[in-house]
Structures are given as C-alpha cells and as structure tokens.
N, C-alpha and C positions, 0 to 999 in steps of 0.2 A: 476488529473491527470488523461489521463487515455491512452492507446495505440491501435491504430487501423491500420489494414492490409489491405491497397489498393494493391493488384497485389502484385508485390514482395519487395512492400514496407512496411514499419511500420513506421507510425507516430505516434509521440504524441502530444496528446491535450488535451486544459481545461474539466473540467467537468461539462457542465452546468442543471446537472440530481439535483433533489432536493438534499437538506443536506443529507448524512449518519451521522450517529454518530452526530449529532450537529453541523456540521461543512463543511463545500464544500470543502476542500481539504483531504477528507478525504482517508488514503493511503489503505482503505479495495477497493475502487473501480482500483486504478492503480494495487495490486496487481489482483483482479481478469482478469484484463484485459488480465495483462501479461502473468498467467496460462495460457488463452484463448489460446494466441500466440505462445508461448513457451514451454506448456507443461513442461514436467520434465527436461526442459534446465536452469530452473528458480533455480535462489538462491535470497531469500530474505533475507537482513541484516538489521535486527530492534532494532534500538539503545534503542530511548526513547518512547513515547507516553502517550496519555490521554482516559481513560478508557476505553472504547472497543475498540474502532477506532483500525485494525489490525485482530484481531482476525478470523472473518466471511473471508479475502484476506486470509489470511495465512493456514485457512481450503482449500481453494480453493486450493491453491497450490503444500501441501500435497495431495491432491485425482486426482490429476495429475503427480503425482511422483515426485514435485519437491523439493526442501530442504531450513529452514528456520533457522538463526540463531538470537538467541534473546539474549539481553544486563542478566546478573543474576537479581533479582528482588534482594530489600534490597542497591541497591547503588541507593545515593540519585538522585531524579527523576527533570529534569526542570519545573520549570514550565513557562507556557508560554501565555501572556493574550493580543494575539492579536494583538498587535505593534510592528514594528519594532525599532531596538534600532541603526542599522546603521544608 
C-alpha cells in the first residue's frame, strides 16, 4: 500500500510496482509515501517483520524528522508463510 496526495485529500491505494524485499506488500513503500506526505508528523510503529523490509522506509521517515517505535529484538518472531488462517 501507499499514500498519495490529490489536492487536499490523501488516499491509500495498493502498490502495483515490482516487489521490494521479495514481497509485494513491502512496508518500505508505505513508509516512504507517508514520510513524503506528512514529513516530521509521522510516527511509525514496527511490531514484527521479515528480513530488511521496513529498514529503508524507516530511514526515510527519520530523514524528514519523523519517529519510529520498534519492538525489542530477541522477542519471538512471527513466521508468516503467506496464507491466511482466518
């Protein structure tokens, strides 16, 4: 997903660009677009992740003065195989 500004409105849409970090739903895309629109007003919360997904997006948020909260490493990680269990 990503955010786009259209005049005074901000809309969220699905990202159709090539996969990043080996996944289509990379949070880097969302974080970068959020930082671009909201700048220093961004607060990102990272609870879990896979590989380096989120790293570059978090760097973009920090570059514009936003803040990031992340869970402490060493806490058991959620493993997701891509299939919904609901």
